[in-house]
C-alpha positions as CSV (number, residue, x, y, z in Angstrom):
1,M,19.0,20.0,11.6
2,D,22.6,20.6,10.6
3,R,22.3,24.2,11.8
4,L,21.8,22.9,15.4
5,L,25.1,21.0,15.4
6,A,28.2,22.4,17.2
7,V,30.5,21.0,14.5
8,E,30.3,21.2,10.7
9,P,28.6,18.2,9.1
10,W,31.4,17.5,6.7
11,S,34.1,17.4,9.4
12,Q,33.0,13.9,10.5
13,R,32.3,11.1,8.1
14,R,29.7,9.4,10.4
15,L,27.8,12.7,10.8
16,T,27.8,13.4,7.1
17,T,26.5,9.9,6.4
18,L,23.7,10.2,9.0
19,L,22.6,13.6,7.6
20,A,22.7,12.3,4.0
21,A,20.6,9.2,5.0
22,G,18.0,11.4,6.7
23,A,17.7,13.6,3.6
24,L,17.3,10.5,1.3
25,L,14.6,9.1,3.6
26,L,12.7,12.4,3.3
27,N,12.9,12.3,-0.5
28,V,11.4,8.8,-0.5
29,V,8.6,10.0,1.6
30,L,8.0,12.9,-0.7
31,V,7.8,10.5,-3.7
32,A,5.2,8.4,-1.9
33,V,3.2,11.5,-1.1
34,G,3.4,12.5,-4.8
35,V,2.1,9.1,-5.9
36,V,-0.8,9.3,-3.5
37,A,-1.7,12.8,-4.7
38,A,-1.5,11.7,-8.4
39,A,-3.8,8.7,-7.7
40,A,-6.3,11.0,-5.9
41,L,-6.3,13.3,-9.0
42,V,-6.9,10.3,-11.3
43,V,-9.7,8.9,-9.2
44,R,-11.3,12.4,-9.1
45,R,-11.4,12.5,-12.9
46,L,-12.8,9.0,-13.4
47,P,-16.2,8.5,-11.7
48,A,-16.3,4.7,-12.2
49,L,-12.8,4.4,-10.7
50,A,-13.9,6.7,-7.8
51,R,-16.8,4.3,-6.9
52,T,-14.4,1.3,-6.9
53,A,-11.8,3.2,-4.9
54,R,-14.5,4.3,-2.4
55,L,-15.7,0.7,-1.9
56,I,-12.1,-0.6,-1.4
57,G,-11.3,2.4,0.9
58,K,-14.3,1.6,3.1
59,V,-12.7,-1.7,4.0
60,A,-9.0,-1.0,3.6
61,V,-8.7,2.2,5.6
62,P,-10.3,0.8,8.8
63,V,-8.3,-2.4,8.5
64,A,-5.1,-0.5,8.0
65,L,-5.8,1.8,11.0
66,V,-6.5,-1.2,13.3
67,V,-3.3,-2.9,12.1
68,L,-1.2,0.2,12.7
69,A,-2.8,0.8,16.1
70,V,-2.1,-2.8,17.2
71,K,1.5,-2.5,16.0
72,A,1.9,0.8,17.9
73,G,0.4,-0.8,21.0
74,I,2.8,-3.7,20.8
75,D,5.8,-1.4,20.3
76,I,4.7,0.7,23.3
77,W,4.2,-2.4,25.4
78,R,7.7,-3.7,24.5
79,D,9.3,-0.3,25.3
80,A,7.5,-0.1,28.6
81,A,8.5,-3.6,29.6
82,E,12.1,-2.8,28.7
83,I,12.1,0.4,30.7
84,L,10.4,-1.1,33.7
């Protein structure tokens, strides 16, 4: 991203802060992905835990998808109302 800028990132304090915050956010996301991947490996090694995780996932995943879809719909509705 910083390659697309017309100025050097360190020449402006606000720009440097914004780029650093974006990089830190990406690192947090990478840690979360690592935790999920490690949990998947553990579940794969333990069949009893896999059955329990599958049962929980059959309920939790659809509920989470519905909640996220409703939240996204509300956000879109608010944005559209603000624009119009």
